[in-house]
All heavy atoms as TSV, in Angstrom:
chain	resi	resn	atom	element	x	y	z
A	1	MET	N	N	25.997	34.250	-180.134
A	1	MET	CA	C	25.962	34.190	-178.681
A	1	MET	C	C	27.375	33.862	-178.178
A	1	MET	O	O	28.057	33.034	-178.747
A	1	MET	CB	C	24.964	33.100	-178.282
A	1	MET	CG	C	24.475	33.143	-176.867
A	1	MET	SD	S	23.661	34.629	-176.239
A	1	MET	CE	C	22.381	34.944	-177.401
A	2	LYS	N	N	27.761	34.512	-177.119
A	2	LYS	CA	C	29.086	34.275	-176.542
A	2	LYS	C	C	29.162	32.863	-175.964
A	2	LYS	O	O	28.202	32.354	-175.419
A	2	LYS	CB	C	29.370	35.294	-175.448
A	2	LYS	CG	C	30.721	35.059	-174.772
A	2	LYS	CD	C	31.091	36.193	-173.875
A	2	LYS	CE	C	32.317	35.905	-173.045
A	2	LYS	NZ	N	33.527	35.707	-173.800
A	3	GLU	N	N	30.346	32.276	-176.087
A	3	GLU	CA	C	30.591	30.941	-175.561
A	3	GLU	C	C	31.698	31.034	-174.511
A	3	GLU	O	O	32.747	31.623	-174.772
A	3	GLU	CB	C	31.011	30.022	-176.712
A	3	GLU	CG	C	31.095	28.582	-176.335
A	3	GLU	CD	C	31.336	27.718	-177.550
A	3	GLU	OE1	O	30.343	27.325	-178.202
A	3	GLU	OE2	O	32.509	27.455	-177.853
A	4	LEU	N	N	31.437	30.484	-173.338
A	4	LEU	CA	C	32.393	30.496	-172.236
A	4	LEU	C	C	32.872	29.069	-172.003
A	4	LEU	O	O	32.080	28.196	-171.649
A	4	LEU	CB	C	31.716	31.052	-170.976
A	4	LEU	CG	C	32.540	31.098	-169.696
A	4	LEU	CD1	C	33.720	32.055	-169.861
A	4	LEU	CD2	C	31.671	31.543	-168.533
A	5	ASP	N	N	34.161	28.819	-172.238
A	5	ASP	CA	C	34.729	27.478	-172.110
A	5	ASP	C	C	35.254	27.274	-170.692
A	5	ASP	O	O	36.239	27.897	-170.290
A	5	ASP	CB	C	35.846	27.283	-173.130
A	5	ASP	CG	C	36.392	25.876	-173.137
A	5	ASP	OD1	O	35.977	25.043	-172.305
A	5	ASP	OD2	O	37.256	25.598	-173.988
A	6	CYS	N	N	34.579	26.409	-169.941
A	6	CYS	CA	C	34.991	26.094	-168.565
A	6	CYS	C	C	35.451	24.644	-168.444
A	6	CYS	O	O	35.450	24.083	-167.353
A	6	CYS	CB	C	33.850	26.380	-167.600
A	6	CYS	SG	S	33.470	28.132	-167.439
A	7	PHE	N	N	35.841	24.028	-169.570
A	7	PHE	CA	C	36.365	22.662	-169.521
A	7	PHE	C	C	37.615	22.639	-168.645
A	7	PHE	O	O	38.448	23.530	-168.704
A	7	PHE	CB	C	36.721	22.176	-170.934
A	7	PHE	CG	C	35.613	21.424	-171.613
A	7	PHE	CD1	C	34.325	21.913	-171.647
A	7	PHE	CD2	C	35.873	20.218	-172.232
A	7	PHE	CE1	C	33.302	21.222	-172.270
A	7	PHE	CE2	C	34.864	19.521	-172.870
A	7	PHE	CZ	C	33.581	20.014	-172.891
A	8	GLY	N	N	37.706	21.612	-167.819
A	8	GLY	CA	C	38.872	21.436	-166.964
A	8	GLY	C	C	38.838	22.228	-165.671
A	8	GLY	O	O	39.760	22.129	-164.874
A	9	LEU	N	N	37.785	23.004	-165.459
A	9	LEU	CA	C	37.682	23.819	-164.247
A	9	LEU	C	C	36.711	23.177	-163.267
A	9	LEU	O	O	35.639	22.722	-163.651
A	9	LEU	CB	C	37.202	25.234	-164.595
A	9	LEU	CG	C	38.057	26.009	-165.583
A	9	LEU	CD1	C	37.406	27.340	-165.908
A	9	LEU	CD2	C	39.468	26.210	-165.044
A	10	SER	N	N	37.093	23.150	-162.005
A	10	SER	CA	C	36.204	22.594	-160.985
A	10	SER	C	C	35.497	23.727	-160.253
A	10	SER	O	O	35.960	24.862	-160.243
A	10	SER	CB	C	36.982	21.704	-160.014
A	10	SER	OG	O	38.027	22.424	-159.411
A	11	CYS	N	N	34.359	23.401	-159.673
A	11	CYS	CA	C	33.558	24.399	-158.959
A	11	CYS	C	C	34.318	24.913	-157.749
A	11	CYS	O	O	35.067	24.165	-157.142
A	11	CYS	CB	C	32.217	23.794	-158.542
A	11	CYS	SG	S	31.068	23.800	-159.921
A	12	PRO	N	N	34.146	26.176	-157.469
A	12	PRO	CA	C	33.116	27.097	-157.982
A	12	PRO	C	C	33.552	27.939	-159.183
A	12	PRO	O	O	32.821	28.836	-159.580
A	12	PRO	CB	C	32.849	27.997	-156.788
A	12	PRO	CG	C	34.201	28.150	-156.164
A	12	PRO	CD	C	34.859	26.772	-156.343
A	13	ILE	N	N	34.708	27.681	-159.774
A	13	ILE	CA	C	35.228	28.535	-160.841
A	13	ILE	C	C	34.266	28.679	-162.034
A	13	ILE	O	O	34.073	29.807	-162.504
A	13	ILE	CB	C	36.629	28.061	-161.292
A	13	ILE	CG1	C	37.611	28.065	-160.108
A	13	ILE	CG2	C	37.163	28.926	-162.429
A	13	ILE	CD1	C	37.748	29.403	-159.395
A	14	PRO	N	N	33.629	27.611	-162.540
A	14	PRO	CA	C	32.690	27.831	-163.650
A	14	PRO	C	C	31.545	28.789	-163.300
A	14	PRO	O	O	31.143	29.596	-164.146
A	14	PRO	CB	C	32.171	26.420	-163.951
A	14	PRO	CG	C	33.296	25.527	-163.545
A	14	PRO	CD	C	33.845	26.177	-162.301
A	15	VAL	N	N	31.054	28.719	-162.084
A	15	VAL	CA	C	29.975	29.629	-161.668
A	15	VAL	C	C	30.500	31.061	-161.565
A	15	VAL	O	O	29.850	32.006	-162.023
A	15	VAL	CB	C	29.343	29.175	-160.336
A	15	VAL	CG1	C	28.315	30.188	-159.848
A	15	VAL	CG2	C	28.703	27.808	-160.487
A	16	VAL	N	N	31.682	31.230	-161.002
A	16	VAL	CA	C	32.284	32.566	-160.876
A	16	VAL	C	C	32.514	33.166	-162.260
A	16	VAL	O	O	32.181	34.331	-162.508
A	16	VAL	CB	C	33.603	32.490	-160.074
A	16	VAL	CG1	C	34.362	33.805	-160.130
A	16	VAL	CG2	C	33.332	32.088	-158.631
A	17	ASN	N	N	33.055	32.365	-163.181
A	17	ASN	CA	C	33.298	32.859	-164.534
A	17	ASN	C	C	31.994	33.182	-165.260
A	17	ASN	O	O	31.919	34.152	-166.015
A	17	ASN	CB	C	34.114	31.839	-165.331
A	17	ASN	CG	C	35.539	31.738	-164.856
A	17	ASN	OD1	O	35.997	32.509	-164.026
A	17	ASN	ND2	N	36.255	30.749	-165.364
A	18	THR	N	N	30.959	32.376	-165.039
A	18	THR	CA	C	29.652	32.630	-165.648
A	18	THR	C	C	29.078	33.939	-165.120
A	18	THR	O	O	28.549	34.752	-165.885
A	18	THR	CB	C	28.683	31.466	-165.369
A	18	THR	OG1	O	29.236	30.262	-165.922
A	18	THR	CG2	C	27.311	31.720	-165.957
A	19	LYS	N	N	29.183	34.146	-163.827
A	19	LYS	CA	C	28.674	35.381	-163.213
A	19	LYS	C	C	29.353	36.604	-163.819
A	19	LYS	O	O	28.690	37.600	-164.135
A	19	LYS	CB	C	28.906	35.330	-161.701
A	19	LYS	CG	C	28.302	36.479	-160.949
A	19	LYS	CD	C	28.461	36.286	-159.457
A	19	LYS	CE	C	27.818	37.416	-158.685
A	19	LYS	NZ	N	27.944	37.239	-157.232
A	20	LYS	N	N	30.667	36.536	-164.025
A	20	LYS	CA	C	31.402	37.654	-164.635
A	20	LYS	C	C	30.978	37.857	-166.090
A	20	LYS	O	O	30.774	38.986	-166.528
A	20	LYS	CB	C	32.904	37.393	-164.564
A	20	LYS	CG	C	33.479	37.490	-163.177
A	20	LYS	CD	C	34.965	37.164	-163.181
A	20	LYS	CE	C	35.533	37.152	-161.782
A	20	LYS	NZ	N	36.949	36.744	-161.776
A	21	ALA	N	N	30.843	36.760	-166.845
A	21	ALA	CA	C	30.513	36.851	-168.261
A	21	ALA	C	C	29.093	37.377	-168.488
A	21	ALA	O	O	28.831	38.084	-169.468
A	21	ALA	CB	C	30.683	35.491	-168.932
A	22	ILE	N	N	28.170	37.048	-167.578
A	22	ILE	CA	C	26.774	37.509	-167.692
A	22	ILE	C	C	26.703	39.033	-167.599
A	22	ILE	O	O	25.858	39.651	-168.231
A	22	ILE	CB	C	25.906	36.836	-166.591
A	22	ILE	CG1	C	25.570	35.410	-167.005
A	22	ILE	CG2	C	24.658	37.625	-166.269
A	22	ILE	CD1	C	24.570	35.270	-168.130
A	23	LYS	N	N	27.603	39.648	-166.846
A	23	LYS	CA	C	27.588	41.112	-166.730
A	23	LYS	C	C	27.801	41.773	-168.084
A	23	LYS	O	O	27.207	42.805	-168.370
A	23	LYS	CB	C	28.660	41.575	-165.740
A	23	LYS	CG	C	28.319	41.260	-164.306
A	23	LYS	CD	C	29.376	41.762	-163.350
A	23	LYS	CE	C	29.012	41.381	-161.930
A	23	LYS	NZ	N	30.042	41.798	-160.975
A	24	ASP	N	N	28.665	41.171	-168.927
A	24	ASP	CA	C	28.943	41.724	-170.247
A	24	ASP	C	C	27.992	41.195	-171.317
A	24	ASP	O	O	27.974	41.714	-172.430
A	24	ASP	CB	C	30.384	41.397	-170.666
A	24	ASP	CG	C	31.413	42.098	-169.785
A	24	ASP	OD1	O	31.109	43.196	-169.269
A	24	ASP	OD2	O	32.514	41.550	-169.615
A	25	ASN	N	N	27.252	40.139	-171.002
A	25	ASN	CA	C	26.346	39.500	-171.954
A	25	ASN	C	C	24.998	39.220	-171.288
A	25	ASN	O	O	24.614	38.057	-171.131
A	25	ASN	CB	C	26.958	38.190	-172.456
A	25	ASN	CG	C	28.302	38.395	-173.094
A	25	ASN	OD1	O	28.395	38.809	-174.235
A	25	ASN	ND2	N	29.361	38.140	-172.345
A	26	PRO	N	N	24.278	40.257	-170.885
A	26	PRO	CA	C	23.046	40.044	-170.121
A	26	PRO	C	C	21.950	39.317	-170.885
A	26	PRO	O	O	21.042	38.755	-170.270
A	26	PRO	CB	C	22.605	41.461	-169.738
A	26	PRO	CG	C	23.269	42.350	-170.729
A	26	PRO	CD	C	24.561	41.667	-171.109
A	27	GLU	N	N	22.045	39.284	-172.227
A	27	GLU	CA	C	21.025	38.570	-173.002
A	27	GLU	C	C	21.212	37.063	-172.924
A	27	GLU	O	O	20.299	36.310	-173.212
A	27	GLU	CB	C	21.043	39.030	-174.467
A	27	GLU	CG	C	22.242	38.560	-175.277
A	27	GLU	CD	C	23.556	39.297	-174.994
A	27	GLU	OE1	O	23.556	40.309	-174.273
A	27	GLU	OE2	O	24.589	38.835	-175.508
A	28	GLY	N	N	22.408	36.627	-172.516
A	28	GLY	CA	C	22.656	35.203	-172.337
A	28	GLY	C	C	23.983	34.768	-172.928
A	28	GLY	O	O	24.672	35.544	-173.584
A	29	LEU	N	N	24.330	33.513	-172.681
A	29	LEU	CA	C	25.550	32.934	-173.196
A	29	LEU	C	C	25.495	31.421	-173.102
A	29	LEU	O	O	24.593	30.867	-172.474
A	29	LEU	CB	C	26.788	33.471	-172.467
A	29	LEU	CG	C	26.969	33.085	-171.013
A	29	LEU	CD1	C	28.421	32.699	-170.774
A	29	LEU	CD2	C	26.644	34.253	-170.124
A	30	ASP	N	N	26.464	30.776	-173.746
A	30	ASP	CA	C	26.614	29.327	-173.664
A	30	ASP	C	C	27.838	29.030	-172.821
A	30	ASP	O	O	28.909	29.610	-173.047
A	30	ASP	CB	C	26.796	28.714	-175.053
A	30	ASP	CG	C	25.551	28.806	-175.909
A	30	ASP	OD1	O	24.461	28.954	-175.347
A	30	ASP	OD2	O	25.666	28.707	-177.135
A	31	VAL	N	N	27.684	28.137	-171.867
A	31	VAL	CA	C	28.780	27.741	-170.986
A	31	VAL	C	C	29.086	26.271	-171.249
A	31	VAL	O	O	28.188	25.431	-171.210
A	31	VAL	CB	C	28.408	27.951	-169.500
A	31	VAL	CG1	C	29.596	27.631	-168.602
A	31	VAL	CG2	C	27.918	29.370	-169.245
A	32	LEU	N	N	30.350	25.972	-171.517
A	32	LEU	CA	C	30.785	24.602	-171.767
A	32	LEU	C	C	31.459	24.067	-170.513
A	32	LEU	O	O	32.387	24.696	-169.987
A	32	LEU	CB	C	31.773	24.561	-172.938
A	32	LEU	CG	C	31.329	25.244	-174.225
A	32	LEU	CD1	C	32.429	25.140	-175.279
A	32	LEU	CD2	C	30.034	24.658	-174.731
A	33	VAL	N	N	30.976	22.927	-170.020
A	33	VAL	CA	C	31.542	22.308	-168.811
A	33	VAL	C	C	31.762	20.821	-169.063
A	33	VAL	O	O	31.137	20.227	-169.941
A	33	VAL	CB	C	30.643	22.518	-167.573
A	33	VAL	CG1	C	30.487	23.994	-167.244
A	33	VAL	CG2	C	29.279	21.876	-167.766
A	34	ASP	N	N	32.657	20.234	-168.257
A	34	ASP	CA	C	32.980	18.820	-168.459
A	34	ASP	C	C	32.820	17.968	-167.209
A	34	ASP	O	O	33.307	16.850	-167.156
A	34	ASP	CB	C	34.398	18.665	-169.008
A	34	ASP	CG	C	35.464	19.170	-168.057
A	34	ASP	OD1	O	35.129	19.789	-167.033
A	34	ASP	OD2	O	36.651	18.944	-168.350
A	35	ASN	N	N	32.138	18.497	-166.188
A	35	ASN	CA	C	31.873	17.677	-165.007
A	35	ASN	C	C	30.468	17.957	-164.483
A	35	ASN	O	O	29.914	19.032	-164.696
A	35	ASN	CB	C	32.957	17.862	-163.932
A	35	ASN	CG	C	32.995	19.257	-163.365
A	35	ASN	OD1	O	32.142	19.620	-162.570
A	35	ASN	ND2	N	33.970	20.057	-163.776
A	36	VAL	N	N	29.907	16.947	-163.823
A	36	VAL	CA	C	28.512	17.001	-163.382
A	36	VAL	C	C	28.274	18.128	-162.384
A	36	VAL	O	O	27.266	18.833	-162.464
A	36	VAL	CB	C	28.085	15.642	-162.788
A	36	VAL	CG1	C	26.693	15.719	-162.190
A	36	VAL	CG2	C	28.136	14.560	-163.854
A	37	ALA	N	N	29.203	18.335	-161.453
A	37	ALA	CA	C	29.016	19.386	-160.448
A	37	ALA	C	C	28.916	20.755	-161.112
A	37	ALA	O	O	28.041	21.563	-160.761
A	37	ALA	CB	C	30.149	19.368	-159.437
A	38	ALA	N	N	29.774	21.030	-162.077
A	38	ALA	CA	C	29.733	22.317	-162.775
A	38	ALA	C	C	28.434	22.450	-163.556
A	38	ALA	O	O	27.815	23.519	-163.573
A	38	ALA	CB	C	30.939	22.454	-163.699
A	39	LYS	N	N	27.991	21.379	-164.210
A	39	LYS	CA	C	26.730	21.401	-164.965
A	39	LYS	C	C	25.577	21.764	-164.038
A	39	LYS	O	O	24.765	22.638	-164.349
A	39	LYS	CB	C	26.480	20.039	-165.609
A	39	LYS	CG	C	25.154	19.948	-166.337
A	39	LYS	CD	C	24.881	18.560	-166.873
A	39	LYS	CE	C	24.572	17.629	-165.764
A	39	LYS	NZ	N	23.550	16.642	-165.977
A	40	GLU	N	N	25.502	21.108	-162.893
A	40	GLU	CA	C	24.404	21.366	-161.957
A	40	GLU	C	C	24.483	22.768	-161.361
A	40	GLU	O	O	23.471	23.460	-161.260
A	40	GLU	CB	C	24.415	20.309	-160.860
A	40	GLU	CG	C	24.061	18.928	-161.378
A	40	GLU	CD	C	24.204	17.833	-160.343
A	40	GLU	OE1	O	24.650	18.113	-159.205
A	40	GLU	OE2	O	23.884	16.676	-160.678
A	41	ASN	N	N	25.679	23.193	-160.976
A	41	ASN	CA	C	25.827	24.491	-160.323
A	41	ASN	C	C	25.612	25.661	-161.277
A	41	ASN	O	O	24.966	26.653	-160.914
A	41	ASN	CB	C	27.196	24.592	-159.644
A	41	ASN	CG	C	27.306	23.675	-158.449
A	41	ASN	OD1	O	26.306	23.299	-157.838
A	41	ASN	ND2	N	28.519	23.291	-158.103
A	42	VAL	N	N	26.128	25.573	-162.502
A	42	VAL	CA	C	25.912	26.651	-163.473
A	42	VAL	C	C	24.427	26.709	-163.855
A	42	VAL	O	O	23.853	27.794	-163.970
A	42	VAL	CB	C	26.817	26.479	-164.713
A	42	VAL	CG1	C	26.427	27.459	-165.815
A	42	VAL	CG2	C	28.288	26.661	-164.333
A	43	SER	N	N	23.798	25.550	-164.028
A	43	SER	CA	C	22.362	25.514	-164.338
A	43	SER	C	C	21.553	26.151	-163.209
A	43	SER	O	O	20.647	26.960	-163.461
A	43	SER	CB	C	21.899	24.076	-164.553
A	43	SER	OG	O	22.525	23.500	-165.662
A	44	ARG	N	N	21.865	25.812	-161.990
A	44	ARG	CA	C	21.158	26.362	-160.824
A	44	ARG	C	C	21.359	27.877	-160.757
A	44	ARG	O	O	20.411	28.635	-160.495
A	44	ARG	CB	C	21.675	25.692	-159.548
A	44	ARG	CG	C	20.866	26.015	-158.320
A	44	ARG	CD	C	21.348	25.277	-157.067
A	44	ARG	NE	N	21.415	23.842	-157.284
A	44	ARG	CZ	C	22.550	23.115	-157.208
A	44	ARG	NH1	N	23.689	23.696	-156.905
A	44	ARG	NH2	N	22.528	21.820	-157.418
A	45	PHE	N	N	22.582	28.335	-160.994
A	45	PHE	CA	C	22.874	29.765	-160.984
A	45	PHE	C	C	22.053	30.490	-162.057
A	45	PHE	O	O	21.448	31.532	-161.792
A	45	PHE	CB	C	24.370	30.011	-161.207
A	45	PHE	CG	C	24.702	31.454	-161.452
A	45	PHE	CD1	C	24.724	32.359	-160.401
A	45	PHE	CD2	C	24.967	31.914	-162.727
A	45	PHE	CE1	C	25.004	33.699	-160.631
A	45	PHE	CE2	C	25.253	33.242	-162.971
A	45	PHE	CZ	C	25.274	34.144	-161.915
A	46	GLY	N	N	22.025	29.925	-163.267
A	46	GLY	CA	C	21.268	30.544	-164.354
A	46	GLY	C	C	19.797	30.682	-164.026
A	46	GLY	O	O	19.193	31.734	-164.240
A	47	LYS	N	N	19.211	29.626	-163.487
A	47	LYS	CA	C	17.794	29.671	-163.102
A	47	LYS	C	C	17.552	30.706	-162.012
A	47	LYS	O	O	16.563	31.439	-162.050
A	47	LYS	CB	C	17.332	28.297	-162.647
A	47	LYS	CG	C	17.223	27.309	-163.794
A	47	LYS	CD	C	16.871	25.921	-163.312
A	47	LYS	CE	C	16.896	24.930	-164.469
A	47	LYS	NZ	N	16.727	23.544	-164.027
A	48	ALA	N	N	18.459	30.783	-161.042
A	48	ALA	CA	C	18.322	31.749	-159.949
A	48	ALA	C	C	18.408	33.189	-160.464
A	48	ALA	O	O	17.803	34.093	-159.877
A	48	ALA	CB	C	19.396	31.516	-158.888
A	49	MET	N	N	19.123	33.394	-161.581
A	49	MET	CA	C	19.265	34.731	-162.159
A	49	MET	C	C	18.156	35.045	-163.160
A	49	MET	O	O	18.160	36.100	-163.787
A	49	MET	CB	C	20.634	34.863	-162.849
A	49	MET	CG	C	21.803	34.748	-161.891
A	49	MET	SD	S	21.817	36.025	-160.609
A	49	MET	CE	C	22.153	37.463	-161.587
A	50	GLY	N	N	17.194	34.116	-163.316
A	50	GLY	CA	C	16.049	34.362	-164.170
A	50	GLY	C	C	16.233	33.979	-165.628
A	50	GLY	O	O	15.457	34.411	-166.488
A	51	TYR	N	N	17.238	33.170	-165.920
A	51	TYR	CA	C	17.476	32.734	-167.302
A	51	TYR	C	C	16.756	31.427	-167.584
A	51	TYR	O	O	16.566	30.604	-166.685
A	51	TYR	CB	C	18.980	32.544	-167.553
A	51	TYR	CG	C	19.722	33.845	-167.655
A	51	TYR	CD1	C	20.225	34.476	-166.528
A	51	TYR	CD2	C	19.908	34.464	-168.884
A	51	TYR	CE1	C	20.892	35.680	-166.607
A	51	TYR	CE2	C	20.580	35.680	-168.975
A	51	TYR	CZ	C	21.064	36.277	-167.841
A	51	TYR	OH	O	21.713	37.483	-167.923
A	52	ASN	N	N	16.385	31.234	-168.852
A	52	ASN	CA	C	15.929	29.935	-169.317
A	52	ASN	C	C	17.191	29.107	-169.522
A	52	ASN	O	O	18.135	29.572	-170.165
A	52	ASN	CB	C	15.172	30.055	-170.643
A	52	ASN	CG	C	13.861	30.789	-170.464
A	52	ASN	OD1	O	13.143	30.565	-169.503
A	52	ASN	ND2	N	13.564	31.674	-171.398
A	53	VAL	N	N	17.220	27.917	-168.977
A	53	VAL	CA	C	18.421	27.077	-169.015
A	53	VAL	C	C	18.133	25.827	-169.825
A	53	VAL	O	O	17.170	25.113	-169.558
A	53	VAL	CB	C	18.861	26.692	-167.581
A	53	VAL	CG1	C	20.062	25.768	-167.617
A	53	VAL	CG2	C	19.158	27.936	-166.762
A	54	GLU	N	N	18.985	25.580	-170.823
A	54	GLU	CA	C	18.886	24.371	-171.633
A	54	GLU	C	C	20.251	23.685	-171.617
A	54	GLU	O	O	21.267	24.309	-171.948
A	54	GLU	CB	C	18.494	24.716	-173.063
A	54	GLU	CG	C	18.338	23.499	-173.941
A	54	GLU	CD	C	17.930	23.858	-175.351
A	54	GLU	OE1	O	17.135	24.798	-175.514
A	54	GLU	OE2	O	18.429	23.206	-176.278
A	55	VAL	N	N	20.270	22.420	-171.217
A	55	VAL	CA	C	21.512	21.652	-171.139
A	55	VAL	C	C	21.526	20.636	-172.274
A	55	VAL	O	O	20.578	19.864	-172.432
A	55	VAL	CB	C	21.635	20.933	-169.781
A	55	VAL	CG1	C	22.918	20.116	-169.721
A	55	VAL	CG2	C	21.582	21.936	-168.631
A	56	THR	N	N	22.594	20.664	-173.062
A	56	THR	CA	C	22.767	19.749	-174.181
A	56	THR	C	C	24.054	18.972	-173.983
A	56	THR	O	O	25.108	19.581	-173.752
A	56	THR	CB	C	22.848	20.531	-175.513
A	56	THR	OG1	O	21.730	21.398	-175.619
A	56	THR	CG2	C	22.890	19.585	-176.690
A	57	GLU	N	N	23.957	17.642	-174.072
A	57	GLU	CA	C	25.160	16.825	-173.947
A	57	GLU	C	C	25.974	16.952	-175.226
A	57	GLU	O	O	25.431	16.972	-176.326
A	57	GLU	CB	C	24.787	15.367	-173.693
A	57	GLU	CG	C	25.968	14.543	-173.247
A	57	GLU	CD	C	25.563	13.207	-172.640
A	57	GLU	OE1	O	24.372	12.982	-172.415
A	57	GLU	OE2	O	26.473	12.409	-172.407
A	58	MET	N	N	27.283	17.087	-175.073
A	58	MET	CA	C	28.188	17.166	-176.212
A	58	MET	C	C	29.392	16.283	-175.940
A	58	MET	O	O	29.509	15.730	-174.842
A	58	MET	CB	C	28.610	18.613	-176.469
A	58	MET	CG	C	29.194	19.318	-175.264
A	58	MET	SD	S	29.577	21.033	-175.546
A	58	MET	CE	C	31.238	20.909	-176.157
A	59	ASP	N	N	30.242	16.133	-176.893
A	59	ASP	CA	C	31.402	15.269	-176.745
A	59	ASP	C	C	32.266	15.715	-175.563
A	59	ASP	O	O	32.820	16.805	-175.584
A	59	ASP	CB	C	32.219	15.288	-178.039
A	59	ASP	CG	C	33.294	14.214	-178.064
A	59	ASP	OD1	O	33.065	13.145	-177.469
A	59	ASP	OD2	O	34.358	14.458	-178.661
A	60	GLY	N	N	32.322	14.907	-174.534
A	60	GLY	CA	C	33.167	15.195	-173.378
A	60	GLY	C	C	32.562	16.110	-172.335
A	60	GLY	O	O	33.236	16.487	-171.384
A	61	GLY	N	N	31.295	16.498	-172.495
A	61	GLY	CA	C	30.718	17.396	-171.499
A	61	GLY	C	C	29.330	17.872	-171.876
A	61	GLY	O	O	28.569	17.157	-172.526
A	62	TRP	N	N	29.019	19.101	-171.488
A	62	TRP	CA	C	27.708	19.685	-171.699
A	62	TRP	C	C	27.809	21.134	-172.131
A	62	TRP	O	O	28.725	21.849	-171.739
A	62	TRP	CB	C	26.879	19.639	-170.421
A	62	TRP	CG	C	26.603	18.268	-169.953
A	62	TRP	CD1	C	25.539	17.465	-170.286
A	62	TRP	CD2	C	27.405	17.490	-169.062
A	62	TRP	NE1	N	25.647	16.257	-169.646
A	62	TRP	CE2	C	26.781	16.240	-168.888
A	62	TRP	CE3	C	28.600	17.702	-168.399
A	62	TRP	CZ2	C	27.294	15.237	-168.095
A	62	TRP	CZ3	C	29.131	16.708	-167.600
A	62	TRP	CH2	C	28.475	15.490	-167.447
A	63	ARG	N	N	26.819	21.573	-172.914
A	63	ARG	CA	C	26.644	22.982	-173.270
A	63	ARG	C	C	25.424	23.456	-172.494
A	63	ARG	O	O	24.330	22.903	-172.638
A	63	ARG	CB	C	26.409	23.141	-174.768
A	63	ARG	CG	C	26.058	24.551	-175.193
A	63	ARG	CD	C	25.760	24.647	-176.679
A	63	ARG	NE	N	26.877	24.161	-177.465
A	63	ARG	CZ	C	27.932	24.911	-177.814
A	63	ARG	NH1	N	27.984	26.169	-177.456
A	63	ARG	NH2	N	28.914	24.395	-178.525
A	64	ILE	N	N	25.617	24.474	-171.692
A	64	ILE	CA	C	24.523	25.054	-170.913
A	64	ILE	C	C	24.187	26.396	-171.551
A	64	ILE	O	O	25.003	27.313	-171.541
A	64	ILE	CB	C	24.924	25.242	-169.438
A	64	ILE	CG1	C	25.402	23.914	-168.853
A	64	ILE	CG2	C	23.755	25.804	-168.642
A	64	ILE	CD1	C	26.145	24.062	-167.544
A	65	SER	N	N	23.000	26.477	-172.124
A	65	SER	CA	C	22.564	27.715	-172.785
A	65	SER	C	C	21.695	28.500	-171.817
A	65	SER	O	O	20.675	28.005	-171.338
A	65	SER	CB	C	21.763	27.384	-174.048
A	65	SER	OG	O	22.575	26.687	-174.964
A	66	LEU	N	N	22.125	29.697	-171.530
A	66	LEU	CA	C	21.393	30.628	-170.662
A	66	LEU	C	C	20.802	31.719	-171.546
A	66	LEU	O	O	21.543	32.420	-172.236
A	66	LEU	CB	C	22.325	31.245	-169.619
A	66	LEU	CG	C	23.158	30.291	-168.764
A	66	LEU	CD1	C	24.075	31.089	-167.846
A	66	LEU	CD2	C	22.273	29.367	-167.964
A	67	ARG	N	N	19.479	31.852	-171.545
A	67	ARG	CA	C	18.808	32.843	-172.383
A	67	ARG	C	C	17.750	33.579	-171.578
A	67	ARG	O	O	17.037	32.990	-170.793
A	67	ARG	CB	C	18.108	32.163	-173.584
A	67	ARG	CG	C	19.018	31.351	-174.473
A	67	ARG	CD	C	19.891	32.241	-175.337
A	67	ARG	NE	N	20.669	31.453	-176.280
A	67	ARG	CZ	C	21.867	30.938	-176.027
A	67	ARG	NH1	N	22.432	31.107	-174.853
A	67	ARG	NH2	N	22.526	30.270	-176.954
A	68	LYS	N	N	17.637	34.867	-171.844
A	68	LYS	CA	C	16.576	35.674	-171.218
A	68	LYS	C	C	15.290	35.477	-171.966
A	68	LYS	O	O	15.229	35.167	-173.105
A	68	LYS	CB	C	16.935	37.158	-171.210
A	68	LYS	CG	C	17.817	37.555	-170.075
A	68	LYS	CD	C	17.084	37.503	-168.777
A	68	LYS	CE	C	17.956	37.957	-167.631
A	68	LYS	NZ	N	17.373	37.860	-166.368
């Protein structure tokens, strides 16, 4: 599964990058974020696009798995 590293990026950039990456990976991807706003916004975007969203805490941030 593709991994999109959005560490160090503030919103709305993680959501914009996720939207672009989903076009090339419609089956899903993992998005790495390091702030609460990005975690919430990327998760909300994934759910709105019909993906199953799973958030896992990792060292320094979160992994958001978007799966169809």
